[in-house]
NUBAMAR-688070 format. One line per field, with one value per residue (C-alpha): z, x, y. Coordinates in nm, 2 decimals. Each point is the difference from the previous one (the first is absolute). Example, Ala and Ser with C-alpha at 12.3 -4.5 7.8 and 13.67 -1.06 7.14 Angstrom:
residues 2
pz	[0.78:-0.07];
px	[1.23:0.14];
py	[-0.45:0.34];
//
This chain:
residues 545
pz	[-15.14:0.26:-0.01:0.10:0.13:0.07:0.13:0.22:0.28:0.31:0.23:-0.05:0.05:0.28:-0.13:-0.08:-0.22:-0.21:-0.37:-0.16:0.25:-0.08:0.09:-0.15:-0.10:0.33:0.20:-0.17:0.06:0.37:0.08:-0.21:-0.02:-0.38:-0.28:-0.25:-0.25:0.00:0.03:-0.28:-0.21:-0.02:-0.11:-0.28:0.06:0.04:-0.15:0.23:0.08:0.12:0.21:0.15:-0.06:-0.23:0.26:-0.01:-0.21:-0.10:-0.22:-0.23:-0.10:-0.12:0.00:-0.31:-0.03:0.19:-0.17:-0.01:0.09:0.05:0.12:0.22:0.04:0.34:0.08:0.25:0.14:-0.22:-0.32:-0.19:0.01:-0.06:0.20:-0.12:0.15:-0.19:0.03:-0.14:0.03:0.03:-0.29:0.06:-0.15:0.28:0.27:0.26:-0.03:0.02:0.28:-0.07:-0.26:-0.09:-0.15:-0.16:-0.16:-0.26:-0.21:-0.36:-0.14:0.34:0.34:0.26:0.20:0.28:0.08:0.26:0.11:0.12:0.17:0.13:0.34:-0.01:0.12:-0.26:-0.29:-0.29:-0.23:-0.31:0.20:0.08:-0.36:0.04:0.28:-0.08:0.12:0.00:0.06:0.23:-0.18:-0.22:0.07:-0.15:-0.36:-0.26:-0.18:-0.37:0.01:-0.12:0.25:-0.01:0.29:0.03:0.21:0.05:0.20:0.25:0.01:-0.32:-0.20:-0.19:-0.32:0.10:-0.31:-0.10:0.35:0.09:-0.11:-0.11:-0.06:-0.15:0.11:0.00:0.31:0.01:-0.17:0.19:-0.10:0.15:0.33:0.06:-0.24:-0.26:0.22:0.21:-0.30:-0.18:0.30:0.04:-0.37:-0.11:-0.32:0.04:0.06:-0.16:-0.34:-0.01:-0.29:-0.05:-0.34:-0.09:-0.35:0.00:0.30:-0.02:0.23:-0.07:0.30:-0.06:0.27:0.03:0.01:0.25:-0.10:-0.17:0.29:0.23:-0.23:0.03:-0.29:0.15:0.11:0.17:-0.03:0.18:-0.09:0.14:-0.01:0.01:-0.11:-0.16:0.14:-0.25:0.08:-0.26:0.00:-0.23:-0.12:-0.18:-0.23:0.09:-0.36:-0.11:0.18:0.12:0.31:0.01:-0.04:-0.06:0.08:-0.10:0.21:-0.24:0.02:0.32:0.12:-0.05:0.33:0.21:0.21:-0.05:0.20:-0.11:0.18:-0.20:0.13:-0.08:0.01:0.29:0.37:0.20:-0.26:0.04:-0.19:-0.19:0.04:-0.26:-0.02:-0.30:-0.12:-0.33:-0.18:-0.20:-0.35:-0.25:-0.27:-0.03:-0.17:-0.36:-0.10:-0.30:-0.20:0.06:-0.15:-0.35:0.14:0.22:-0.30:-0.20:0.29:0.04:-0.37:0.00:0.30:-0.16:-0.32:0.21:0.20:-0.31:-0.16:0.32:0.02:-0.37:0.05:0.31:-0.11:-0.20:0.29:0.25:-0.22:-0.01:0.36:0.23:0.31:0.33:0.17:-0.14:0.33:-0.03:-0.29:-0.10:-0.35:-0.08:0.14:0.23:-0.07:0.30:-0.01:0.31:0.00:0.23:0.06:0.21:0.33:-0.04:0.05:0.10:-0.13:-0.07:0.33:0.23:0.24:0.35:0.24:0.38:0.20:0.33:0.24:0.37:0.17:0.28:-0.18:0.07:-0.17:-0.24:-0.15:-0.01:-0.20:-0.25:-0.04:-0.06:-0.25:-0.18:-0.03:-0.14:-0.25:-0.12:-0.04:-0.19:-0.23:0.00:-0.11:0.31:0.23:0.34:0.33:0.31:0.35:0.05:-0.29:0.11:0.36:-0.07:-0.15:0.28:0.25:-0.17:-0.06:0.28:-0.05:-0.04:-0.23:-0.22:-0.02:-0.10:-0.27:-0.15:-0.01:-0.17:-0.25:-0.11:-0.30:0.19:0.37:0.05:0.34:0.12:0.20:0.30:0.34:0.16:-0.24:0.07:0.37:0.21:0.25:0.34:-0.11:-0.30:0.21:0.21:-0.30:-0.17:-0.33:-0.02:0.08:-0.31:-0.21:0.19:-0.07:-0.37:-0.04:0.14:-0.21:-0.32:0.09:0.03:-0.34:-0.16:0.14:-0.13:-0.34:-0.01:0.10:-0.29:-0.24:-0.06:-0.10:0.29:-0.20:0.19:0.31:0.00:0.27:-0.01:0.22:-0.02:0.02:0.38:0.04:-0.12:-0.16:0.34:0.13:-0.24:0.22:-0.05:-0.10:-0.29:-0.15:-0.30:-0.10:-0.27:0.17:-0.11:0.15:-0.05:-0.16:-0.19:-0.13:-0.08:-0.37:0.09:0.24:-0.27:-0.24:0.26:0.06:-0.36:-0.14:-0.27:-0.10:0.04:-0.25:-0.33:-0.30:-0.12:0.23:0.35:0.15:0.23:0.17:0.07:0.37:0.09:0.09:0.29:-0.19:-0.14:0.26:0.19:-0.31:0.09:0.32:0.14:-0.06:0.16:0.31:0.01:-0.03:0.29:0.22:-0.07:0.08:0.33:0.09:-0.08:0.23:0.29:-0.07:0.00:0.34:0.14:0.04:-0.26:0.25];
px	[-8.71:-0.26:-0.30:-0.32:-0.29:-0.36:-0.14:-0.30:0.16:-0.22:0.23:0.27:-0.21:-0.22:-0.32:-0.28:-0.17:0.30:-0.07:0.31:0.29:0.34:0.31:0.34:0.21:0.20:-0.33:-0.06:0.35:-0.01:-0.35:-0.02:0.37:-0.01:0.18:-0.21:0.28:-0.08:-0.37:-0.06:0.32:0.12:-0.34:-0.02:-0.35:0.03:-0.27:-0.29:0.12:0.33:-0.16:-0.31:0.06:-0.17:-0.28:-0.13:-0.33:0.10:0.27:-0.26:-0.14:0.12:-0.10:0.01:0.21:-0.11:-0.20:0.01:0.37:0.09:0.30:0.01:0.32:0.08:0.18:0.27:0.29:0.25:-0.04:0.27:-0.20:-0.37:-0.24:-0.29:-0.30:-0.17:-0.39:-0.21:-0.32:-0.03:-0.14:-0.33:0.12:0.14:-0.03:-0.11:0.35:0.19:0.26:0.19:0.20:0.36:0.10:0.34:0.18:0.27:0.19:-0.07:0.27:0.17:-0.02:-0.27:-0.01:-0.24:-0.30:-0.28:-0.21:-0.36:-0.12:-0.35:-0.10:-0.07:-0.36:-0.07:-0.23:-0.09:-0.30:-0.15:-0.10:0.37:0.10:-0.05:0.25:0.30:0.34:0.31:0.37:0.23:0.20:0.29:0.25:0.34:-0.09:0.22:-0.17:-0.08:0.05:-0.21:-0.12:-0.23:-0.24:-0.15:-0.29:-0.05:-0.27:0.09:0.02:0.20:-0.10:0.25:-0.07:-0.02:0.13:-0.34:-0.14:0.17:-0.03:0.31:-0.01:0.29:0.03:0.23:0.09:-0.04:0.24:0.23:-0.22:-0.30:0.17:0.23:-0.09:0.21:0.24:0.10:0.04:0.22:0.24:0.01:0.07:0.36:0.14:0.00:0.37:-0.06:-0.08:0.28:0.24:0.36:0.15:0.37:0.11:0.36:0.05:-0.36:-0.27:-0.37:-0.23:-0.37:-0.27:-0.38:-0.21:-0.28:-0.35:-0.20:-0.25:0.27:0.05:0.37:0.19:0.33:0.28:0.34:0.32:0.33:0.30:0.35:0.33:0.37:-0.02:-0.34:-0.31:-0.28:-0.34:-0.27:-0.35:-0.24:-0.34:-0.22:-0.28:-0.32:-0.11:0.28:-0.17:0.33:0.06:0.38:0.27:0.38:0.28:0.37:0.31:0.30:0.37:0.00:0.33:0.04:0.04:-0.17:-0.31:-0.28:-0.33:-0.32:-0.32:-0.32:-0.32:-0.30:0.07:-0.24:0.03:0.16:-0.02:0.11:0.33:0.11:0.38:0.20:0.37:0.20:0.36:0.13:0.17:0.32:-0.02:0.20:0.01:-0.07:-0.33:0.03:0.00:-0.18:0.32:0.14:-0.29:0.15:0.32:-0.18:-0.20:0.32:0.16:-0.31:0.00:0.37:-0.05:-0.29:0.20:0.29:-0.24:-0.17:0.34:0.13:-0.31:0.02:0.38:-0.06:-0.32:0.16:0.24:-0.29:-0.19:0.29:0.11:-0.10:-0.19:0.19:-0.33:-0.10:-0.13:-0.32:-0.23:-0.34:-0.07:0.37:0.32:-0.05:0.26:0.04:0.16:0.11:-0.09:0.18:-0.19:0.12:-0.18:-0.30:0.05:-0.35:-0.33:-0.29:-0.15:0.26:-0.16:-0.05:0.15:-0.07:0.26:-0.12:0.26:0.07:0.27:0.00:0.27:0.26:0.19:0.18:-0.34:-0.12:0.31:-0.08:-0.36:0.13:0.26:-0.24:-0.26:0.27:0.10:-0.36:-0.06:0.33:0.02:-0.34:-0.20:-0.22:-0.14:0.06:-0.17:0.21:-0.06:0.36:-0.04:-0.33:0.03:-0.17:-0.31:-0.01:0.01:-0.29:-0.22:0.10:0.17:-0.32:-0.16:0.31:0.03:-0.37:0.03:0.31:-0.17:-0.30:0.17:0.30:0.01:0.19:0.04:0.33:0.04:0.36:-0.05:0.23:-0.03:-0.08:-0.29:-0.16:0.05:-0.06:0.28:-0.04:0.22:-0.22:-0.31:0.16:0.13:-0.31:0.18:0.11:-0.35:-0.13:0.14:-0.23:-0.30:0.11:0.01:-0.34:-0.15:0.17:-0.14:-0.35:0.03:0.12:-0.30:-0.25:0.16:0.00:-0.37:-0.08:0.19:0.25:0.37:0.24:0.31:0.02:0.13:0.36:0.20:0.38:0.27:0.38:0.27:0.01:-0.36:-0.22:-0.34:-0.13:0.02:-0.28:-0.31:-0.28:-0.25:0.23:0.05:-0.22:0.23:0.28:0.33:0.35:0.34:0.25:0.23:-0.05:-0.35:0.09:-0.09:-0.33:-0.08:0.08:-0.23:-0.28:0.03:0.01:-0.23:0.25:0.07:0.36:-0.03:-0.20:0.00:0.37:0.11:0.11:0.00:0.29:-0.01:0.32:0.11:-0.31:0.15:0.17:0.33:-0.03:-0.17:0.33:0.15:-0.17:0.08:-0.35:0.02:0.34:-0.12:-0.30:0.23:0.22:-0.31:-0.13:0.33:0.02:-0.35:0.07:0.31:-0.21:-0.26:0.26:0.13:-0.35:0.01:-0.26:-0.26];
py	[-6.16:0.08:-0.23:0.18:-0.21:0.10:-0.34:-0.05:-0.20:0.06:-0.19:0.25:0.31:-0.14:0.17:-0.24:0.26:0.08:-0.05:0.17:0.02:0.14:-0.21:-0.04:-0.29:0.05:-0.05:-0.33:-0.12:0.10:-0.12:-0.32:-0.08:-0.05:0.18:0.19:-0.06:-0.38:0.06:0.25:-0.06:0.37:0.13:-0.26:-0.17:-0.37:-0.22:-0.09:-0.35:0.14:0.27:-0.16:-0.37:-0.25:-0.07:0.35:0.03:0.35:-0.15:-0.16:0.34:0.33:0.37:0.21:0.32:0.30:0.28:0.38:0.02:0.37:0.20:0.30:0.21:0.15:0.32:-0.05:0.20:-0.18:0.21:-0.19:-0.32:-0.11:-0.21:-0.20:-0.20:-0.27:-0.06:-0.27:-0.20:-0.38:-0.21:-0.16:-0.33:-0.22:0.27:-0.26:-0.15:0.32:0.00:0.33:0.19:0.04:0.35:0.02:0.30:-0.05:0.25:-0.04:-0.23:-0.02:-0.18:-0.03:0.32:-0.09:-0.22:-0.02:-0.29:0.05:-0.32:-0.05:-0.14:-0.37:0.07:0.27:-0.11:0.22:-0.02:0.17:0.30:0.07:0.07:0.37:0.02:0.20:-0.13:0.21:-0.07:0.18:0.28:-0.10:0.27:0.12:-0.05:0.18:0.29:-0.03:-0.38:-0.29:-0.27:-0.30:-0.07:-0.35:-0.10:-0.38:-0.17:-0.27:-0.30:-0.03:-0.30:-0.22:0.18:0.36:0.19:0.14:0.06:0.33:0.36:0.19:0.38:0.20:0.36:0.31:0.18:0.37:0.24:0.24:0.29:-0.17:-0.08:0.30:0.28:0.18:0.19:-0.30:-0.23:0.26:0.02:-0.38:-0.07:-0.09:-0.17:-0.38:-0.09:-0.34:0.15:0.26:-0.10:0.11:-0.04:0.09:0.11:0.09:0.24:0.11:-0.16:0.02:-0.03:-0.09:0.02:-0.03:0.32:0.05:-0.10:0.27:0.01:0.15:0.30:0.00:0.15:0.12:-0.23:0.05:-0.21:0.04:-0.22:0.01:-0.19:0.10:0.35:-0.01:0.18:0.00:0.16:-0.04:0.14:-0.18:0.11:-0.25:0.11:-0.20:0.01:-0.22:-0.30:-0.16:-0.22:0.01:0.27:-0.02:0.25:-0.03:0.04:0.08:-0.06:-0.21:-0.16:-0.37:-0.20:0.26:-0.06:0.25:0.05:0.18:0.12:0.02:0.15:0.22:0.37:0.07:0.09:-0.29:-0.28:-0.36:-0.06:-0.31:-0.07:-0.19:-0.08:-0.12:-0.03:0.11:-0.28:0.01:0.14:-0.20:0.27:0.37:0.09:0.08:0.36:0.12:0.09:-0.35:-0.19:-0.04:-0.14:-0.24:-0.13:-0.05:-0.19:-0.22:-0.09:-0.08:-0.22:-0.18:-0.07:-0.14:-0.22:-0.15:-0.06:-0.18:-0.22:-0.10:-0.10:-0.19:-0.18:-0.28:-0.07:-0.02:-0.24:-0.24:0.04:-0.29:0.08:-0.08:-0.06:-0.33:-0.13:0.21:-0.05:0.12:-0.12:0.07:0.14:0.30:0.27:0.22:0.34:0.20:0.37:0.23:0.32:0.30:0.06:0.22:0.37:0.09:-0.15:0.22:-0.09:-0.18:-0.25:0.13:-0.26:0.02:-0.20:-0.14:-0.15:-0.05:0.20:-0.26:-0.20:0.26:0.28:-0.24:-0.11:0.36:0.09:-0.27:0.12:0.36:-0.10:-0.22:0.28:0.23:-0.27:-0.05:0.38:0.06:-0.31:-0.17:0.31:-0.02:0.27:-0.13:0.11:-0.09:0.13:0.10:0.25:0.16:0.10:0.33:-0.15:-0.26:0.28:0.17:-0.30:-0.23:-0.34:-0.20:0.26:0.02:-0.38:-0.04:0.27:-0.17:-0.34:0.15:0.23:-0.21:-0.23:-0.27:-0.08:-0.17:-0.17:-0.09:-0.32:-0.07:-0.16:0.33:0.06:-0.34:-0.02:0.32:0.06:0.16:0.29:0.06:0.03:0.26:0.20:0.15:0.06:-0.37:-0.12:0.16:-0.29:-0.25:0.22:0.04:-0.38:-0.04:0.27:-0.14:-0.34:0.15:0.18:-0.32:-0.19:0.26:0.00:-0.39:-0.01:0.25:-0.21:0.27:-0.03:-0.04:0.10:0.33:-0.18:-0.14:-0.17:-0.01:-0.14:0.04:-0.28:0.04:-0.08:-0.30:-0.06:-0.12:0.36:0.11:0.08:-0.25:0.26:0.11:-0.35:0.08:0.29:-0.05:-0.11:0.08:-0.08:0.27:0.06:-0.33:0.10:0.36:-0.04:-0.16:0.29:0.26:-0.19:0.01:0.37:0.10:-0.28:-0.11:-0.35:-0.11:-0.28:-0.06:-0.22:0.00:0.28:0.08:0.35:0.10:0.34:0.18:-0.01:-0.19:-0.35:-0.17:0.03:0.35:0.21:0.05:0.18:0.33:0.20:-0.05:-0.37:-0.02:0.17:-0.23:-0.31:0.13:0.05:-0.35:-0.16:0.20:-0.11:-0.36:0.01:0.13:-0.27:-0.28:0.14:0.00:0.38:0.09:0.13];
//
C-alpha cells in the first residue's frame, strides 16, 4: 500500500515560507533516515503519547472533529475509475492545539484503500480566525465505479480516547453512465462470470446469467455454446416489462463426460463476452417418459413394501444384537453402521478446483499432477483447471492473467507442495512458465491474508503433498490452509471439496473408489498409483529435480 504524506517539513523543502509542502514517504526515509512504517503505523494513527511523547503539552488537549466535510469528484482520463477530493474546515474547539489531519479512505465493509497525512509546521499556530479556512486532500484515484466508500478525517494529535473525535462520511462513487455515457457503458458491460450458474438435470443443462441493468437499455443477448459435435447459437430477447434480473436457457441432450464451453454477451456491436466451461456428468438412469410413469409408480410401491417388510423382520434381531463398539459410549452403547455409497456422477454444481504446482520437480512429478487431476475429474465429481489442459486460453490471456482468473473464479485452490515449489531453482527462474508457480504461491498467500483480515473462511485454500514429499515443504505463507497427505487423506479431501461429513452419530460414510486402498481399482486410479511410485523412485535416487 502506498502511504501518501503531506507534512510541513521545512527542512526537507528548504523554503522558509513553506506552509504546506508536498513530500512522500520516500523523502522522509531518505532525508531523516526513519521509516514511516514505524512512525505512522501503516496509516493507523498512534495515540499522542506514542507520536509526540508524554512531555509534549499538546498531548494533554484534543481537537474536536472537523466541520463541513465535503467531497468533490474529478474527471480524469481513466473513465473506468473515479477520483475524489475531500474538503473540510477545522473545528474551533481546541484549534490552537491542532497539528494536522489524517484523511483515510476505506471501502465499505472492506480494507483500507489509501490514506494521507497533513502535518503542520512546528512554528505554525492557528486561532479562532482560522476556522473558515478550507483544507483539502490530494486526489484519491482509481476508485471502483458504483461502489460505496467511507472517508474519515481525523485531527492530530490523536488523544488516547479518540473514537468520537473524527468525522466519517459514507459516499457512493459515480455510476458508469455518469462517467462514460450510455454507449461506452453498453459496450463495456458483460454478464458477471461469478454469478453464472450451471445446473444439470439428466442430459440437459440449464445456464443462468445476470441481465444488464435497465439503465443500459439492453434487451437482446447472444449465446454460443460448443463441444464435441455441438454448436448451439441462441438469440435471447428479454421484455423489460417482466422486471427480471436473470435469464436461463437450456442445452438439451448433451453427452456425459464431454467438456462444453459457452460465450454469453449482449447482442450489440463489439460486446465483451463472458466465457464459461463445464463438464456433463454421468447419468445413472434415463429420464422417465410419459408412458412409463404408471410402471415406475408400481415398481416404487413394490420396493417400498419390500423395504418395510425387511425392516420389520430385522428389527427384533437388531434390538438383541450386541454392539461390537463398546469402547465408545455416549449415554449408552454406540451402534455404528458403515454405509457404502457409489461415487458421485455429477452434482448439480460440481466444485471448480484449480490445481497449482511447480514443474521444477521434473517430469515424474508433472505426470503425478496430471494423473491426479484426471482422477479428481472422473471420480471425485470435480471440475478441474490445470495449465496442461488449457494451453489455448493461456496463450490468449497470458500465463499470469490466466492464473489470476483461476484463483479468483475457482471454488477451491489446491496447491501441490514440493521442494521445487518452496525453494525457487535457477532453472525455474530461467524458464518463464515454471516461474509462474512462484508468483501463484505469492498471490495465493496475499489472497489468504486479505480473507483472514476480513474474518472470512479460508476453506477455499488447500495444500496437499504426496508420499514423496513432506509437510515441511509447504510454503510458510500457506500454513493457514488445510493440509492433506495423499493418498492417505483422500477421503478427507473428498469431504472437504463436497462439504459432506464422513462420520455422524451411529454411522460412517465411505465413498466408492475414494480411499487409499480402493482408488487403484479404477483405471484412472491405477495410472495415478503408477505415477506416484515412479516419482517416489526418482525421489529416493535423488533425481526428482
